[in-house]
mmCIF file of the C-alpha atoms, coordinates in Angstrom:
data_MODEL
# 
_entry.id   MODEL 
# 
loop_
_atom_site.group_PDB 
_atom_site.id 
_atom_site.type_symbol 
_atom_site.label_atom_id 
_atom_site.label_alt_id 
_atom_site.label_comp_id 
_atom_site.label_asym_id 
_atom_site.label_entity_id 
_atom_site.label_seq_id 
_atom_site.pdbx_PDB_ins_code 
_atom_site.Cartn_x 
_atom_site.Cartn_y 
_atom_site.Cartn_z 
_atom_site.occupancy 
_atom_site.B_iso_or_equiv 
_atom_site.pdbx_formal_charge 
_atom_site.auth_seq_id 
_atom_site.auth_comp_id 
_atom_site.auth_asym_id 
_atom_site.auth_atom_id 
_atom_site.pdbx_PDB_model_num 
ATOM 1  C CA . MET A 1 1  ? 134.776 86.938  77.198  1.00 0.00 ? 1  MET A CA 1 
ATOM 2  C CA . ALA A 1 2  ? 132.381 84.094  77.625  1.00 0.00 ? 2  ALA A CA 1 
ATOM 3  C CA . GLY A 1 3  ? 131.625 83.275  81.252  1.00 0.00 ? 3  GLY A CA 1 
ATOM 4  C CA . ALA A 1 4  ? 133.193 86.483  82.604  1.00 0.00 ? 4  ALA A CA 1 
ATOM 5  C CA . SER A 1 5  ? 131.279 88.453  85.179  1.00 0.00 ? 5  SER A CA 1 
ATOM 6  C CA . VAL A 1 6  ? 131.680 91.868  86.744  1.00 0.00 ? 6  VAL A CA 1 
ATOM 7  C CA . LYS A 1 7  ? 131.088 92.551  90.431  1.00 0.00 ? 7  LYS A CA 1 
ATOM 8  C CA . VAL A 1 8  ? 129.911 96.051  91.284  1.00 0.00 ? 8  VAL A CA 1 
ATOM 9  C CA . ALA A 1 9  ? 130.394 97.789  94.633  1.00 0.00 ? 9  ALA A CA 1 
ATOM 10 C CA . VAL A 1 10 ? 129.062 101.101 95.902  1.00 0.00 ? 10 VAL A CA 1 
ATOM 11 C CA . ARG A 1 11 ? 130.337 103.110 98.868  1.00 0.00 ? 11 ARG A CA 1 
ATOM 12 C CA . VAL A 1 12 ? 128.700 106.001 100.689 1.00 0.00 ? 12 VAL A CA 1 
ATOM 13 C CA . ARG A 1 13 ? 131.553 108.230 101.812 1.00 0.00 ? 13 ARG A CA 1 
ATOM 14 C CA . PRO A 1 14 ? 131.505 110.564 104.803 1.00 0.00 ? 14 PRO A CA 1 
ATOM 15 C CA . PHE A 1 15 ? 130.670 114.205 104.173 1.00 0.00 ? 15 PHE A CA 1 
ATOM 16 C CA . ASN A 1 16 ? 133.650 116.435 103.486 1.00 0.00 ? 16 ASN A CA 1 
ATOM 17 C CA . SER A 1 17 ? 134.151 119.690 105.422 1.00 0.00 ? 17 SER A CA 1 
ATOM 18 C CA . ARG A 1 18 ? 132.341 121.759 102.783 1.00 0.00 ? 18 ARG A CA 1 
ATOM 19 C CA . GLU A 1 19 ? 129.267 119.524 102.915 1.00 0.00 ? 19 GLU A CA 1 
ATOM 20 C CA . MET A 1 20 ? 129.296 119.566 106.714 1.00 0.00 ? 20 MET A CA 1 
ATOM 21 C CA . SER A 1 21 ? 129.560 123.361 106.846 1.00 0.00 ? 21 SER A CA 1 
ATOM 22 C CA . ARG A 1 22 ? 126.497 123.599 104.588 1.00 0.00 ? 22 ARG A CA 1 
ATOM 23 C CA . ASP A 1 23 ? 124.509 121.242 106.866 1.00 0.00 ? 23 ASP A CA 1 
ATOM 24 C CA . SER A 1 24 ? 124.046 118.799 103.990 1.00 0.00 ? 24 SER A CA 1 
ATOM 25 C CA . LYS A 1 25 ? 121.647 115.909 104.528 1.00 0.00 ? 25 LYS A CA 1 
ATOM 26 C CA . CYS A 1 26 ? 122.341 112.312 103.550 1.00 0.00 ? 26 CYS A CA 1 
ATOM 27 C CA . ILE A 1 27 ? 119.840 111.209 100.887 1.00 0.00 ? 27 ILE A CA 1 
ATOM 28 C CA . ILE A 1 28 ? 121.158 107.637 100.641 1.00 0.00 ? 28 ILE A CA 1 
ATOM 29 C CA . GLN A 1 29 ? 119.863 104.579 102.490 1.00 0.00 ? 29 GLN A CA 1 
ATOM 30 C CA . MET A 1 30 ? 121.300 101.073 102.351 1.00 0.00 ? 30 MET A CA 1 
ATOM 31 C CA . SER A 1 31 ? 119.818 97.731  103.251 1.00 0.00 ? 31 SER A CA 1 
ATOM 32 C CA . GLY A 1 32 ? 121.808 94.662  102.268 1.00 0.00 ? 32 GLY A CA 1 
ATOM 33 C CA . SER A 1 33 ? 122.687 94.944  98.597  1.00 0.00 ? 33 SER A CA 1 
ATOM 34 C CA . THR A 1 34 ? 119.992 97.560  97.891  1.00 0.00 ? 34 THR A CA 1 
ATOM 35 C CA . THR A 1 35 ? 120.854 101.258 97.820  1.00 0.00 ? 35 THR A CA 1 
ATOM 36 C CA . THR A 1 36 ? 118.013 103.792 97.813  1.00 0.00 ? 36 THR A CA 1 
ATOM 37 C CA . ILE A 1 37 ? 118.280 107.451 96.820  1.00 0.00 ? 37 ILE A CA 1 
ATOM 38 C CA . VAL A 1 38 ? 115.687 110.050 97.815  1.00 0.00 ? 38 VAL A CA 1 
ATOM 39 C CA . ASN A 1 39 ? 115.282 113.191 95.708  1.00 0.00 ? 39 ASN A CA 1 
ATOM 40 C CA . PRO A 1 40 ? 115.542 116.061 98.240  1.00 0.00 ? 40 PRO A CA 1 
ATOM 41 C CA . LYS A 1 41 ? 113.745 118.433 95.847  1.00 0.00 ? 41 LYS A CA 1 
ATOM 42 C CA . GLN A 1 42 ? 110.813 116.017 95.472  1.00 0.00 ? 42 GLN A CA 1 
ATOM 43 C CA . PRO A 1 43 ? 110.502 114.171 98.831  1.00 0.00 ? 43 PRO A CA 1 
ATOM 44 C CA . LYS A 1 44 ? 107.068 112.748 97.941  1.00 0.00 ? 44 LYS A CA 1 
ATOM 45 C CA . GLU A 1 45 ? 108.475 111.169 94.766  1.00 0.00 ? 45 GLU A CA 1 
ATOM 46 C CA . THR A 1 46 ? 109.100 107.428 94.959  1.00 0.00 ? 46 THR A CA 1 
ATOM 47 C CA . PRO A 1 47 ? 112.750 106.837 95.943  1.00 0.00 ? 47 PRO A CA 1 
ATOM 48 C CA . LYS A 1 48 ? 115.005 105.166 93.364  1.00 0.00 ? 48 LYS A CA 1 
ATOM 49 C CA . SER A 1 49 ? 116.437 101.784 94.385  1.00 0.00 ? 49 SER A CA 1 
ATOM 50 C CA . PHE A 1 50 ? 119.452 100.010 92.923  1.00 0.00 ? 50 PHE A CA 1 
ATOM 51 C CA . SER A 1 51 ? 121.027 96.623  93.653  1.00 0.00 ? 51 SER A CA 1 
ATOM 52 C CA . PHE A 1 52 ? 124.789 96.078  93.801  1.00 0.00 ? 52 PHE A CA 1 
ATOM 53 C CA . ASP A 1 53 ? 126.971 93.087  94.599  1.00 0.00 ? 53 ASP A CA 1 
ATOM 54 C CA . TYR A 1 54 ? 128.549 94.948  97.519  1.00 0.00 ? 54 TYR A CA 1 
ATOM 55 C CA . SER A 1 55 ? 127.399 98.012  99.474  1.00 0.00 ? 55 SER A CA 1 
ATOM 56 C CA . TYR A 1 56 ? 129.648 99.827  101.938 1.00 0.00 ? 56 TYR A CA 1 
ATOM 57 C CA . TRP A 1 57 ? 128.301 102.356 104.430 1.00 0.00 ? 57 TRP A CA 1 
ATOM 58 C CA . CYS A 1 58 ? 131.145 104.618 105.588 1.00 0.00 ? 58 CYS A CA 1 
ATOM 59 C CA . VAL A 1 59 ? 129.130 107.364 107.284 1.00 0.00 ? 59 VAL A CA 1 
ATOM 60 C CA . ARG A 1 60 ? 128.877 107.852 111.043 1.00 0.00 ? 60 ARG A CA 1 
ATOM 61 C CA . ALA A 1 61 ? 125.406 108.166 112.539 1.00 0.00 ? 61 ALA A CA 1 
ATOM 62 C CA . GLN A 1 62 ? 126.400 111.445 114.206 1.00 0.00 ? 62 GLN A CA 1 
ATOM 63 C CA . PRO A 1 63 ? 129.274 113.702 113.143 1.00 0.00 ? 63 PRO A CA 1 
ATOM 64 C CA . VAL A 1 64 ? 132.229 113.695 115.529 1.00 0.00 ? 64 VAL A CA 1 
ATOM 65 C CA . PRO A 1 65 ? 132.688 117.170 117.057 1.00 0.00 ? 65 PRO A CA 1 
ATOM 66 C CA . ARG A 1 66 ? 136.017 118.763 116.186 1.00 0.00 ? 66 ARG A CA 1 
ATOM 67 C CA . GLY A 1 67 ? 137.960 121.217 118.250 1.00 0.00 ? 67 GLY A CA 1 
# 
């Protein structure tokens, strides 16, 4: 397939109920087309950064209280 190209998108989804009940922490950061992942077991380690064609942030800053 000469001249064909692939576009790649990444999406950070909201935590599910199990992750919220365990007080999980978001280890992903996005800025433009760059997505950065921090290793929670090695916080002093240099974060890993990746570039994608599209990045979608679907996480609220603060969880919405239920009940």
